[in-house]
Structures are given as structure tokens and as C-alpha cells.
Backbone atoms as SQL, in Angstrom:
CREATE TABLE atoms (id INTEGER PRIMARY KEY, chain TEXT, resi INTEGER, resn TEXT, atom TEXT, x REAL, y REAL, z REAL);
INSERT INTO atoms VALUES
  (1, 'A', 1, 'MET', 'N', -15.718, -89.080, 90.925),
  (2, 'A', 1, 'MET', 'CA', -15.885, -88.260, 89.723),
  (3, 'A', 1, 'MET', 'C', -14.857, -87.131, 89.769),
  (4, 'A', 2, 'PRO', 'N', -14.159, -86.913, 88.666),
  (5, 'A', 2, 'PRO', 'CA', -13.133, -85.869, 88.635),
  (6, 'A', 2, 'PRO', 'C', -13.732, -84.464, 88.578),
  (7, 'A', 3, 'ILE', 'N', -12.858, -83.511, 88.755),
  (8, 'A', 3, 'ILE', 'CA', -13.241, -82.103, 88.640),
  (9, 'A', 3, 'ILE', 'C', -13.685, -81.855, 87.202),
  (10, 'A', 4, 'PRO', 'N', -14.772, -81.102, 86.992),
  (11, 'A', 4, 'PRO', 'CA', -15.238, -80.832, 85.626),
  (12, 'A', 4, 'PRO', 'C', -14.157, -80.149, 84.785),
  (13, 'A', 5, 'ILE', 'N', -14.215, -80.411, 83.504),
  (14, 'A', 5, 'ILE', 'CA', -13.342, -79.722, 82.560),
  (15, 'A', 5, 'ILE', 'C', -14.232, -79.029, 81.535),
  (16, 'A', 6, 'PRO', 'N', -13.737, -77.939, 80.957),
  (17, 'A', 6, 'PRO', 'CA', -14.549, -77.223, 79.971),
  (18, 'A', 6, 'PRO', 'C', -14.816, -78.085, 78.738),
  (19, 'A', 7, 'ASN', 'N', -16.026, -77.998, 78.237),
  (20, 'A', 7, 'ASN', 'CA', -16.386, -78.666, 76.984),
  (21, 'A', 7, 'ASN', 'C', -15.897, -77.821, 75.822),
  (22, 'A', 8, 'GLN', 'N', -15.618, -78.461, 74.706),
  (23, 'A', 8, 'GLN', 'CA', -15.183, -77.731, 73.522),
  (24, 'A', 8, 'GLN', 'C', -16.252, -76.708, 73.139),
  (25, 'A', 9, 'GLY', 'N', -15.844, -75.469, 72.960),
  (26, 'A', 9, 'GLY', 'CA', -16.756, -74.407, 72.559),
  (27, 'A', 9, 'GLY', 'C', -17.541, -73.783, 73.702),
  (28, 'A', 10, 'GLU', 'N', -17.356, -74.295, 74.914),
  (29, 'A', 10, 'GLU', 'CA', -18.083, -73.764, 76.070),
  (30, 'A', 10, 'GLU', 'C', -17.456, -72.439, 76.501),
  (31, 'A', 11, 'LYS', 'N', -18.271, -71.448, 76.689),
  (32, 'A', 11, 'LYS', 'CA', -17.781, -70.146, 77.116),
  (33, 'A', 11, 'LYS', 'C', -17.345, -70.207, 78.578),
  (34, 'A', 12, 'GLU', 'N', -16.414, -69.356, 78.919),
  (35, 'A', 12, 'GLU', 'CA', -15.859, -69.347, 80.278),
  (36, 'A', 12, 'GLU', 'C', -16.957, -69.183, 81.333),
  (37, 'A', 13, 'LYS', 'N', -17.850, -68.248, 81.119),
  (38, 'A', 13, 'LYS', 'CA', -18.929, -67.993, 82.074),
  (39, 'A', 13, 'LYS', 'C', -19.820, -69.228, 82.246),
  (40, 'A', 14, 'GLU', 'N', -20.108, -69.900, 81.139),
  (41, 'A', 14, 'GLU', 'CA', -20.944, -71.110, 81.192),
  (42, 'A', 14, 'GLU', 'C', -20.244, -72.216, 81.978),
  (43, 'A', 15, 'PHE', 'N', -18.944, -72.379, 81.731),
  (44, 'A', 15, 'PHE', 'CA', -18.200, -73.413, 82.451),
  (45, 'A', 15, 'PHE', 'C', -18.160, -73.112, 83.947),
  (46, 'A', 16, 'ILE', 'N', -17.863, -71.877, 84.305),
  (47, 'A', 16, 'ILE', 'CA', -17.786, -71.511, 85.727),
  (48, 'A', 16, 'ILE', 'C', -19.120, -71.801, 86.404),
  (49, 'A', 17, 'GLN', 'N', -20.202, -71.461, 85.762),
  (50, 'A', 17, 'GLN', 'CA', -21.525, -71.716, 86.335),
  (51, 'A', 17, 'GLN', 'C', -21.765, -73.217, 86.521),
  (52, 'A', 18, 'ARG', 'N', -21.415, -74.002, 85.507),
  (53, 'A', 18, 'ARG', 'CA', -21.596, -75.454, 85.581),
  (54, 'A', 18, 'ARG', 'C', -20.689, -76.058, 86.651),
  (55, 'A', 19, 'CYS', 'N', -19.463, -75.598, 86.692),
  (56, 'A', 19, 'CYS', 'CA', -18.488, -76.110, 87.657),
  (57, 'A', 19, 'CYS', 'C', -18.911, -75.758, 89.089),
  (58, 'A', 20, 'MET', 'N', -19.373, -74.544, 89.295),
  (59, 'A', 20, 'MET', 'CA', -19.752, -74.082, 90.638),
  (60, 'A', 20, 'MET', 'C', -20.955, -74.840, 91.191),
  (61, 'A', 21, 'THR', 'N', -21.810, -75.363, 90.334),
  (62, 'A', 21, 'THR', 'CA', -23.014, -76.051, 90.800),
  (63, 'A', 21, 'THR', 'C', -22.899, -77.572, 90.714),
  (64, 'A', 22, 'ASP', 'N', -21.737, -78.061, 90.271),
  (65, 'A', 22, 'ASP', 'CA', -21.514, -79.496, 90.177),
  (66, 'A', 22, 'ASP', 'C', -21.583, -80.129, 91.572),
  (67, 'A', 23, 'ASP', 'N', -22.363, -81.201, 91.716),
  (68, 'A', 23, 'ASP', 'CA', -22.562, -81.835, 93.029),
  (69, 'A', 23, 'ASP', 'C', -21.251, -82.249, 93.689),
  (70, 'A', 24, 'LYS', 'N', -20.352, -82.830, 92.923),
  (71, 'A', 24, 'LYS', 'CA', -19.061, -83.272, 93.459),
  (72, 'A', 24, 'LYS', 'C', -18.246, -82.075, 93.943),
  (73, 'A', 25, 'MET', 'N', -18.239, -81.008, 93.179),
  (74, 'A', 25, 'MET', 'CA', -17.495, -79.809, 93.562),
  (75, 'A', 25, 'MET', 'C', -18.071, -79.195, 94.835),
  (76, 'A', 26, 'VAL', 'N', -19.394, -79.151, 94.925),
  (77, 'A', 26, 'VAL', 'CA', -20.040, -78.571, 96.112),
  (78, 'A', 26, 'VAL', 'C', -19.686, -79.385, 97.353),
  (79, 'A', 27, 'SER', 'N', -19.661, -80.715, 97.215),
  (80, 'A', 27, 'SER', 'CA', -19.357, -81.549, 98.381),
  (81, 'A', 27, 'SER', 'C', -17.875, -81.488, 98.746),
  (82, 'A', 28, 'GLU', 'N', -16.995, -81.432, 97.756),
  (83, 'A', 28, 'GLU', 'CA', -15.557, -81.399, 98.042),
  (84, 'A', 28, 'GLU', 'C', -15.056, -80.005, 98.406),
  (85, 'A', 29, 'TYR', 'N', -15.702, -78.987, 97.896),
  (86, 'A', 29, 'TYR', 'CA', -15.294, -77.600, 98.142),
  (87, 'A', 29, 'TYR', 'C', -16.501, -76.792, 98.603),
  (88, 'A', 30, 'PRO', 'N', -16.928, -76.986, 99.846),
  (89, 'A', 30, 'PRO', 'CA', -18.123, -76.275, 100.323),
  (90, 'A', 30, 'PRO', 'C', -17.928, -74.751, 100.392),
  (91, 'A', 31, 'ASP', 'N', -16.681, -74.317, 100.514),
  (92, 'A', 31, 'ASP', 'CA', -16.403, -72.879, 100.531),
  (93, 'A', 31, 'ASP', 'C', -16.479, -72.336, 99.105),
  (94, 'A', 32, 'THR', 'N', -17.371, -71.396, 98.879),
  (95, 'A', 32, 'THR', 'CA', -17.611, -70.859, 97.538),
  (96, 'A', 32, 'THR', 'C', -16.356, -70.265, 96.914),
  (97, 'A', 33, 'ASP', 'N', -15.583, -69.522, 97.677),
  (98, 'A', 33, 'ASP', 'CA', -14.368, -68.895, 97.132),
  (99, 'A', 33, 'ASP', 'C', -13.356, -69.944, 96.690),
  (100, 'A', 34, 'GLN', 'N', -13.189, -70.972, 97.492),
  (101, 'A', 34, 'GLN', 'CA', -12.255, -72.042, 97.149),
  (102, 'A', 34, 'GLN', 'C', -12.730, -72.782, 95.890),
  (103, 'A', 35, 'ARG', 'N', -14.018, -73.072, 95.828),
  (104, 'A', 35, 'ARG', 'CA', -14.585, -73.761, 94.661),
  (105, 'A', 35, 'ARG', 'C', -14.401, -72.912, 93.402),
  (106, 'A', 36, 'TYR', 'N', -14.634, -71.619, 93.508),
  (107, 'A', 36, 'TYR', 'CA', -14.458, -70.715, 92.365),
  (108, 'A', 36, 'TYR', 'C', -13.000, -70.739, 91.887),
  (109, 'A', 37, 'THR', 'N', -12.071, -70.736, 92.829),
  (110, 'A', 37, 'THR', 'CA', -10.650, -70.764, 92.477),
  (111, 'A', 37, 'THR', 'C', -10.297, -72.053, 91.738),
  (112, 'A', 38, 'VAL', 'N', -10.816, -73.176, 92.202),
  (113, 'A', 38, 'VAL', 'CA', -10.563, -74.453, 91.532),
  (114, 'A', 38, 'VAL', 'C', -11.153, -74.427, 90.121),
  (115, 'A', 39, 'CYS', 'N', -12.355, -73.916, 89.975),
  (116, 'A', 39, 'CYS', 'CA', -12.996, -73.834, 88.653),
  (117, 'A', 39, 'CYS', 'C', -12.198, -72.940, 87.715),
  (118, 'A', 40, 'ARG', 'N', -11.735, -71.803, 88.212),
  (119, 'A', 40, 'ARG', 'CA', -10.941, -70.881, 87.391),
  (120, 'A', 40, 'ARG', 'C', -9.625, -71.541, 86.971),
  (121, 'A', 41, 'THR', 'N', -9.043, -72.312, 87.873),
  (122, 'A', 41, 'THR', 'CA', -7.798, -73.011, 87.549),
  (123, 'A', 41, 'THR', 'C', -8.038, -74.020, 86.430),
  (124, 'A', 42, 'GLN', 'N', -9.177, -74.702, 86.480),
  (125, 'A', 42, 'GLN', 'CA', -9.517, -75.677, 85.444),
  (126, 'A', 42, 'GLN', 'C', -9.636, -75.011, 84.064),
  (127, 'A', 43, 'ILE', 'N', -10.288, -73.883, 84.022),
  (128, 'A', 43, 'ILE', 'CA', -10.486, -73.244, 82.715),
  (129, 'A', 43, 'ILE', 'C', -9.188, -72.638, 82.191),
  (130, 'A', 44, 'LYS', 'N', -8.358, -72.138, 83.074),
  (131, 'A', 44, 'LYS', 'CA', -7.067, -71.587, 82.623),
  (132, 'A', 44, 'LYS', 'C', -6.143, -72.708, 82.154),
  (133, 'A', 45, 'GLY', 'N', -6.232, -73.868, 82.793),
  (134, 'A', 45, 'GLY', 'CA', -5.393, -75.000, 82.405),
  (135, 'A', 45, 'GLY', 'C', -5.807, -75.641, 81.091),
  (136, 'A', 46, 'SER', 'N', -7.005, -75.347, 80.652),
  (137, 'A', 46, 'SER', 'CA', -7.503, -75.962, 79.416),
  (138, 'A', 46, 'SER', 'C', -7.185, -75.130, 78.178),
  (139, 'A', 47, 'LYS', 'N', -6.654, -73.949, 78.376),
  (140, 'A', 47, 'LYS', 'CA', -6.362, -73.056, 77.233),
  (141, 'A', 47, 'LYS', 'C', -4.964, -73.273, 76.708);
């Protein structure tokens, strides 16, 4: 399963929360800071 991407109309805070708790993300990025950075990169890349 790929890294989550923001849904159309999804607020940044909502996406970060969803991305941070995604099972695949938690298993691939157990370090919270690293996972947060990946999630932030995803949302910045979608704009």
C-alpha cells in the first residue's frame, strides 16, 4: 500500500492525523518524527 495522499478538500491537519495513524505508515516509519516528516512532504507535494 502506498503512502497516503491528501483527499480533495481535506484540511492539512486532518490529513496529517490520518497519515500519522495509517497502519502502513506506522509499520514503515516507527519513528514519529520521521513519519511526520513524510506526511508533511506528502501534503506539500500535493499543492
